[in-house]
C-alpha positions as CSV (number, residue, x, y, z in Angstrom):
1,M,0.7,-57.5,108.7
2,R,-2.0,-60.1,108.2
3,G,-4.3,-57.5,106.6
4,Y,-1.6,-56.6,104.1
5,I,-1.0,-60.2,103.3
6,V,-4.6,-61.0,102.7
7,R,-5.1,-58.0,100.5
8,R,-2.3,-59.1,98.3
9,L,-3.6,-62.7,98.4
10,N,-6.9,-61.7,97.0
11,L,-5.4,-59.3,94.4
12,A,-3.2,-62.1,93.2
13,A,-6.0,-64.6,93.1
14,L,-8.2,-62.2,91.2
15,I,-5.5,-61.4,88.7
16,V,-4.8,-65.1,88.2
17,G,-8.6,-65.8,87.8
18,M,-9.3,-63.0,85.4
19,V,-6.4,-63.7,83.1
20,S,-6.3,-67.4,83.2
21,A,-9.8,-68.6,83.6
22,P,-12.5,-66.1,82.8
23,A,-19.2,-67.5,80.4
24,A,-20.2,-65.4,77.8
25,S,-21.0,-61.8,77.5
26,G,-22.8,-61.6,74.2
27,Q,-23.6,-57.9,73.5
28,V,-20.5,-57.7,71.3
29,P,-21.4,-57.3,67.6
30,S,-19.9,-58.8,64.4
31,T,-19.0,-55.4,62.8
32,P,-18.5,-51.8,63.9
33,R,-21.4,-50.6,61.8
34,E,-23.7,-53.1,63.6
35,L,-22.6,-51.8,67.0
36,G,-23.0,-48.2,65.9
37,M,-26.7,-48.9,65.1
38,G,-27.4,-50.7,68.3
39,G,-27.5,-54.1,66.7
40,A,-30.3,-53.1,64.2
41,Y,-28.2,-54.0,61.2
42,I,-29.5,-57.2,59.7
43,G,-31.5,-55.3,57.1
44,V,-28.6,-53.0,56.2
45,A,-25.7,-55.5,56.1
46,R,-24.3,-56.0,52.6
47,G,-21.2,-57.7,51.2
48,H,-18.6,-58.9,53.8
49,E,-20.8,-57.7,56.7
50,A,-23.5,-60.2,55.8
51,I,-21.4,-63.4,56.0
52,F,-21.5,-63.8,59.8
53,M,-24.9,-62.1,60.3
54,A,-27.3,-62.2,57.4
55,P,-26.5,-64.8,54.7
56,G,-29.7,-64.1,52.9
57,N,-28.4,-60.6,52.1
58,L,-25.5,-62.0,50.1
59,G,-27.7,-62.4,47.0
60,L,-29.5,-59.1,47.0
61,A,-29.4,-57.1,43.8
62,D,-27.9,-54.1,45.6
63,A,-25.1,-56.1,47.2
64,P,-21.6,-54.9,46.1
65,R,-19.9,-56.8,43.3
66,W,-17.1,-57.5,45.7
67,S,-16.1,-56.4,49.2
68,F,-13.3,-56.9,51.6
69,G,-13.0,-56.5,55.4
70,F,-9.7,-56.8,57.3
71,P,-10.0,-56.9,60.2
72,Q,-13.2,-56.2,62.3
73,V,-12.4,-56.4,66.0
74,A,-14.9,-55.8,68.9
75,I,-14.2,-56.1,72.6
76,G,-16.6,-55.7,75.5
77,G,-16.6,-56.1,79.2
78,A,-18.7,-55.4,82.3
79,V,-18.5,-55.6,86.1
80,V,-21.4,-56.2,88.5
81,G,-21.8,-53.4,91.0
82,P,-19.0,-50.9,90.6
83,D,-18.9,-48.7,87.5
84,A,-15.9,-47.6,85.6
85,M,-15.0,-44.6,88.0
86,D,-15.6,-46.9,91.0
87,L,-13.0,-49.3,89.6
88,L,-10.4,-46.6,89.3
89,D,-11.0,-45.6,92.9
90,L,-10.9,-49.2,94.1
91,A,-7.4,-49.4,92.7
92,A,-6.4,-46.6,95.1
93,Y,-8.6,-47.7,98.0
94,P,-6.1,-47.1,100.9
95,E,-5.7,-43.4,100.0
96,L,-9.5,-42.7,99.9
97,S,-11.5,-40.9,102.5
98,D,-13.6,-43.0,104.9
99,A,-16.8,-41.6,103.3
100,R,-15.7,-42.7,99.8
101,K,-14.6,-46.1,101.1
102,D,-18.1,-46.6,102.6
103,E,-19.7,-45.5,99.3
104,L,-17.6,-48.0,97.4
105,M,-18.4,-50.9,99.8
106,R,-22.1,-50.2,99.2
107,T,-21.5,-50.9,95.4
108,L,-20.5,-54.5,96.2
109,P,-23.6,-56.8,96.1
110,E,-24.2,-59.2,98.9
111,A,-24.0,-62.0,96.3
112,G,-20.6,-60.9,95.2
113,T,-19.3,-59.2,92.1
114,A,-18.3,-60.5,88.7
115,G,-16.4,-59.4,85.6
116,N,-17.0,-60.7,82.1
117,F,-15.7,-60.1,78.7
118,A,-16.3,-61.0,75.1
119,M,-14.4,-60.6,71.9
120,K,-15.4,-61.1,68.3
121,A,-12.9,-60.6,65.5
122,P,-13.8,-61.4,61.9
123,L,-10.2,-61.0,60.9
124,F,-10.8,-61.5,57.2
125,A,-14.0,-61.4,55.1
126,Y,-14.4,-61.3,51.3
127,T,-17.3,-61.5,48.9
128,Q,-17.4,-61.9,45.2
129,G,-21.0,-61.8,43.9
130,G,-23.0,-64.1,46.1
131,L,-20.0,-66.0,47.3
132,A,-18.4,-65.2,50.7
133,L,-15.4,-66.3,52.7
134,G,-14.4,-65.4,56.2
135,V,-12.1,-66.2,59.1
136,G,-12.9,-65.1,62.6
137,F,-11.8,-65.5,66.2
138,A,-14.0,-65.4,69.3
139,S,-13.3,-65.5,73.0
140,V,-15.8,-65.3,75.9
141,G,-15.2,-65.5,79.6
142,R,-16.1,-64.4,83.1
143,H,-14.9,-64.5,86.7
144,T,-16.8,-64.1,90.0
145,L,-15.6,-62.9,93.4
146,S,-17.4,-63.3,96.7
147,R,-18.1,-60.2,98.8
148,D,-16.1,-61.7,101.7
149,L,-13.0,-61.9,99.5
150,A,-13.6,-58.4,98.2
151,E,-13.8,-57.1,101.8
152,L,-10.5,-59.0,102.6
153,F,-8.8,-57.4,99.7
154,L,-10.0,-53.9,100.4
155,E,-10.1,-53.7,104.2
156,G,-7.7,-56.4,105.3
157,F,-8.1,-59.3,107.7
158,E,-10.6,-58.8,110.6
159,E,-9.0,-60.1,113.7
160,N,-10.7,-63.2,115.3
161,R,-13.0,-63.6,112.3
162,T,-13.0,-67.2,110.9
163,D,-16.1,-67.2,108.7
164,Y,-14.6,-65.8,105.5
165,S,-16.1,-67.6,102.5
166,V,-15.0,-67.7,98.9
167,G,-18.6,-68.4,97.9
168,D,-18.8,-69.1,94.1
169,T,-15.5,-67.5,93.3
170,S,-14.8,-69.2,90.0
171,G,-14.1,-68.5,86.3
172,E,-14.4,-69.8,82.8
173,R,-13.2,-69.0,79.4
174,A,-13.4,-70.4,75.9
175,S,-11.9,-69.3,72.6
176,Y,-12.1,-70.7,69.1
177,W,-11.5,-70.0,65.4
178,D,-14.4,-69.7,62.9
179,F,-13.8,-70.5,59.2
180,A,-16.9,-69.6,57.2
181,I,-18.1,-70.0,53.6
182,G,-21.4,-68.5,52.5
183,Y,-23.5,-68.2,49.4
184,G,-26.6,-66.2,48.5
185,R,-28.7,-66.0,45.4
186,E,-31.6,-63.8,44.5
187,L,-34.7,-65.6,43.1
188,P,-37.3,-64.1,40.7
189,G,-39.5,-61.6,42.6
190,G,-36.8,-60.0,44.7
191,L,-36.4,-62.8,47.3
192,S,-32.9,-63.8,48.2
193,L,-31.9,-67.0,50.0
194,G,-28.5,-67.7,51.6
195,A,-26.5,-69.9,53.9
196,T,-23.2,-69.8,55.7
197,A,-21.4,-72.9,56.8
198,H,-18.8,-72.7,59.6
199,Y,-15.9,-74.9,60.5
200,L,-15.1,-74.3,64.2
201,R,-11.6,-75.0,65.6
202,G,-11.4,-74.9,69.3
203,R,-8.4,-73.1,70.8
204,S,-9.0,-73.6,74.6
205,I,-11.7,-74.0,77.2
206,V,-11.0,-73.4,80.9
207,R,-12.7,-73.6,84.2
208,S,-11.2,-72.6,87.5
209,R,-12.1,-72.2,91.2
210,L,-10.8,-70.6,94.3
211,F,-11.3,-72.9,97.3
212,E,-12.1,-72.0,100.9
213,P,-9.1,-70.3,102.8
214,R,-7.4,-72.1,105.6
215,I,-6.6,-69.8,108.6
216,L,-3.5,-71.2,110.4
217,F,-3.7,-69.8,113.9
218,G,-0.5,-71.4,115.2
219,R,1.5,-69.9,112.3
220,N,-0.4,-66.6,112.1
221,D,-0.9,-67.4,108.4
222,I,-3.5,-68.1,105.8
223,E,-3.5,-70.4,102.8
224,V,-5.8,-70.5,99.7
225,D,-5.8,-72.9,96.7
226,Y,-6.6,-71.7,93.2
227,V,-7.1,-74.6,90.7
228,G,-7.9,-74.6,87.0
229,V,-8.6,-77.3,84.5
230,L,-8.3,-76.7,80.7
231,A,-8.5,-78.5,77.4
232,R,-6.8,-77.3,74.2
233,G,-8.2,-78.0,70.7
234,G,-11.4,-79.3,69.4
235,S,-13.5,-79.1,66.3
236,G,-17.1,-78.6,65.3
237,F,-19.4,-77.0,62.7
238,A,-22.4,-74.7,62.5
239,L,-24.9,-73.6,59.8
240,D,-26.6,-70.3,59.4
241,V,-29.6,-69.8,57.0
242,G,-31.2,-66.5,56.0
243,A,-33.6,-64.8,53.6
244,A,-34.1,-61.3,52.4
245,Y,-36.7,-59.5,50.4
246,R,-36.8,-56.0,48.8
247,P,-40.4,-55.1,48.0
248,H,-39.2,-51.6,47.2
249,P,-35.7,-50.3,46.3
250,R,-35.6,-48.3,49.6
251,L,-37.0,-51.1,51.8
252,T,-35.3,-54.4,52.9
253,L,-36.8,-57.1,55.0
254,S,-34.3,-59.7,56.3
255,G,-34.2,-62.6,58.6
256,A,-31.7,-65.3,59.7
257,I,-31.3,-68.2,62.1
258,T,-27.7,-68.5,63.2
259,N,-26.3,-71.8,64.3
260,V,-29.5,-73.6,63.3
261,V,-27.3,-76.7,63.5
262,A,-24.2,-76.6,65.7
263,R,-21.8,-79.2,67.1
264,M,-18.6,-78.8,69.1
265,N,-16.3,-81.6,70.3
266,W,-13.6,-80.4,72.6
267,S,-10.4,-82.3,73.3
268,E,-10.7,-84.8,76.2
269,D,-7.0,-84.3,77.0
270,L,-7.2,-82.3,80.2
271,F,-4.5,-80.3,82.0
272,V,-4.5,-78.9,85.5
273,R,-3.0,-75.8,86.9
274,S,-2.9,-74.9,90.6
275,V,-1.2,-72.6,93.1
276,T,-1.3,-72.5,96.9
277,V,-0.7,-69.1,98.3
278,D,0.5,-68.4,101.8
279,R,2.3,-65.6,103.7
280,E,5.8,-66.6,102.8
281,L,5.0,-66.9,99.1
282,L,3.3,-63.5,99.0
283,E,6.1,-61.8,100.7
284,A,8.6,-63.3,98.2
285,L,6.7,-63.0,94.9
286,S,4.8,-60.3,93.0
287,P,1.3,-61.0,91.6
288,T,3.0,-61.4,88.2
289,D,5.4,-64.0,89.6
290,L,2.4,-65.8,91.2
291,L,0.7,-65.9,87.8
292,D,3.9,-67.3,86.2
293,R,4.0,-69.9,88.9
294,Y,0.4,-70.9,88.4
295,E,0.9,-71.3,84.6
296,A,4.2,-73.2,85.2
297,S,2.3,-75.7,87.4
298,E,0.5,-77.1,84.4
299,R,0.4,-80.9,84.2
300,E,-1.7,-83.6,82.6
301,F,-5.0,-84.4,84.4
302,D,-4.6,-87.9,85.7
303,P,-8.0,-89.2,86.9
304,H,-6.3,-91.7,89.2
305,A,-4.1,-89.1,90.9
306,A,-6.0,-85.8,90.5
307,S,-7.2,-84.0,93.7
308,L,-10.8,-83.6,94.6
309,Q,-10.3,-79.9,94.0
310,A,-9.3,-80.6,90.3
311,F,-12.4,-82.7,89.8
312,N,-14.5,-79.9,91.3
313,A,-12.9,-77.3,89.1
314,A,-13.5,-79.5,86.0
315,E,-17.2,-79.9,86.7
316,G,-19.3,-78.6,83.8
317,L,-16.2,-77.9,81.7
318,Y,-18.0,-79.1,78.5
319,Q,-21.6,-78.3,79.5
320,D,-23.2,-76.1,76.8
321,A,-19.8,-75.4,75.3
322,V,-21.4,-74.8,71.8
323,P,-22.6,-71.7,69.9
324,P,-26.2,-71.0,70.7
325,A,-28.9,-70.7,68.1
326,F,-30.7,-67.4,67.7
327,S,-33.1,-65.9,65.2
328,R,-33.1,-62.3,63.9
329,L,-35.7,-60.4,62.0
330,G,-35.0,-56.9,60.7
331,V,-36.2,-54.1,58.5
332,A,-34.2,-51.3,56.9
333,W,-35.7,-48.3,55.2
334,S,-33.9,-45.6,53.3
335,P,-36.2,-42.6,53.0
336,L,-33.4,-40.4,51.5
337,T,-30.2,-41.2,49.8
338,G,-27.5,-41.8,52.4
339,T,-30.1,-42.3,55.2
340,H,-30.9,-45.7,56.8
341,L,-33.5,-46.3,59.5
342,A,-33.5,-49.9,60.9
343,A,-35.2,-52.1,63.5
344,D,-34.2,-55.6,64.6
345,Y,-35.7,-58.3,66.8
346,H,-33.4,-60.9,68.2
347,R,-34.3,-64.1,70.1
348,R,-32.2,-66.7,71.6
349,L,-33.4,-70.2,70.7
350,T,-30.9,-72.6,72.5
351,H,-28.4,-72.7,75.3
352,G,-24.8,-72.3,74.5
353,R,-21.8,-70.6,76.2
354,L,-20.0,-69.7,73.0
355,G,-22.0,-66.7,71.8
356,D,-24.7,-64.2,72.3
357,A,-25.9,-63.8,75.9
358,W,-29.0,-61.6,75.1
359,G,-32.3,-63.3,75.4
360,D,-35.0,-61.4,73.5
361,R,-33.7,-58.1,72.3
362,F,-35.2,-55.2,70.3
363,S,-32.9,-52.7,68.6
364,L,-33.4,-49.4,66.7
365,G,-30.7,-47.6,64.7
366,I,-30.0,-44.8,62.3
367,Q,-27.2,-44.2,59.8
368,Q,-26.6,-40.9,58.0
369,K,-23.9,-40.3,55.3
370,L,-22.5,-36.8,55.1
371,A,-19.9,-36.5,52.3
372,L,-17.0,-38.8,53.4
373,V,-18.3,-39.4,56.9
374,S,-21.2,-41.7,58.0
375,L,-22.6,-41.3,61.4
376,R,-24.6,-43.9,63.4
377,G,-26.6,-44.1,66.6
378,G,-28.6,-46.9,68.2
379,Y,-30.5,-48.3,71.2
380,A,-31.2,-51.8,72.3
381,T,-33.3,-53.2,75.1
382,A,-33.8,-56.8,76.3
383,A,-36.6,-58.7,78.0
384,D,-34.7,-58.9,81.2
385,G,-34.2,-55.1,81.4
386,A,-30.8,-54.9,79.8
387,E,-30.1,-51.7,77.8
388,M,-27.5,-50.5,75.4
389,I,-26.8,-47.1,73.9
390,T,-24.4,-46.9,71.0
391,G,-22.8,-44.7,68.4
392,G,-20.3,-44.9,65.6
393,L,-18.8,-43.4,62.5
394,S,-17.1,-44.3,59.2
395,L,-14.4,-42.3,57.6
396,G,-13.4,-43.8,54.3
397,P,-12.6,-47.4,54.9
398,L,-12.3,-47.0,58.7
399,D,-15.3,-47.9,60.8
400,L,-15.5,-47.2,64.6
401,G,-18.2,-48.0,67.1
402,V,-18.7,-47.6,70.9
403,G,-21.5,-48.7,73.2
404,R,-22.4,-48.6,76.9
405,Y,-24.7,-51.2,78.4
406,R,-26.2,-52.2,81.7
407,N,-27.8,-55.6,82.7
408,P,-29.7,-56.4,85.9
409,A,-27.9,-58.6,88.4
410,P,-28.8,-60.3,91.7
411,D,-29.5,-58.1,94.8
412,D,-30.9,-55.3,92.6
413,A,-27.4,-54.7,91.3
414,L,-26.3,-53.8,87.8
415,A,-23.7,-55.1,85.5
416,R,-22.3,-52.1,83.6
417,G,-19.8,-52.1,80.8
418,W,-18.5,-50.8,77.5
419,I,-18.0,-52.2,74.0
420,A,-15.4,-50.8,71.6
421,T,-14.9,-51.8,68.0
422,F,-13.0,-50.9,64.9
423,G,-12.6,-52.3,61.4
424,L,-11.5,-51.7,57.9
425,G,-13.7,-52.4,54.9
426,V,-13.4,-51.8,51.2
427,R,-16.1,-52.1,48.5
428,P,-16.7,-50.4,45.1
């Protein structure tokens, strides 16, 4: 019975953590076409695709007279250790063979596992000449889980064992709106300069922690506390600058510094959520009910009455909670009509949890138009060994992209995940 309880306990805790408190996974692109070419798109971007990526391209002579994007949505996620098929088997763990169970347990790193996600959604973007307007939404988050808790969930409570540890089982999440206005202008000689200003409106920022379990020997029971601290609202601004040059009609050189200036002030009105889970509660409630109870527990954070756990959960809530600055340099060459070959070098310049997690990245991409269909492929690699392989297509106004990536993690483990994106765009 105790093994069953503990497995449900950790499932509920993981669900609560992933949904309610998940730092940034930044491989997610701004547009489907960017993902399809592995991120090597700064030299290719034109019209509404340039506002969030390459403001210098807004003034190029070959930019469309007008363009409209509505919406562009990209979502990505990854897990450290298990891959996608492993996750499916983990959901059916009790029914697996002993050999498969042993194989799955070996996928869990000693340092624990983690899940992360990121979403970028330029919901509206419009350009008219060199002027551009855009509205986007972004959300980033992650949650960790110690190996001990993973073992408890999968294999149940080990009798007479009292050294289970939650380790750094914690989560964080942030989301915000981005209202952008950009302008680009071409100067004599083919050089175009541009800038995009952003007004950032914070939606929420969250940190949560699962605290060490209490094994109650006299009651044959176990208790665990999950505590989260969150703030809603905030405002800030950011500025992107860029330049582009076309020495030849088939060749574009482009560069940008995103968030060259960035500020974000989150609300200081904090709220606390918490739930204490024991045997009686688990037998009476489903994981969904537990999540509802956790959310219903929300109350104002009173520094005079808050628990030490609440203070611990809130630690670092605002640290680096700003968009990071990064630079990009790219080249695009069109050897034939309808063919684009591109390369891009991306470098992170400052710390910040609200954006791209890549450090130094190099990308290559190709785009080929065939009648009404455009096909894309790309590859990206980072200085820390991360890799991404992507592909995509356009059919009329519909753009689609998909990518698979892998990042090194502690204990020689890998974080493996997928990105999917779609969007609609119209231009003359």
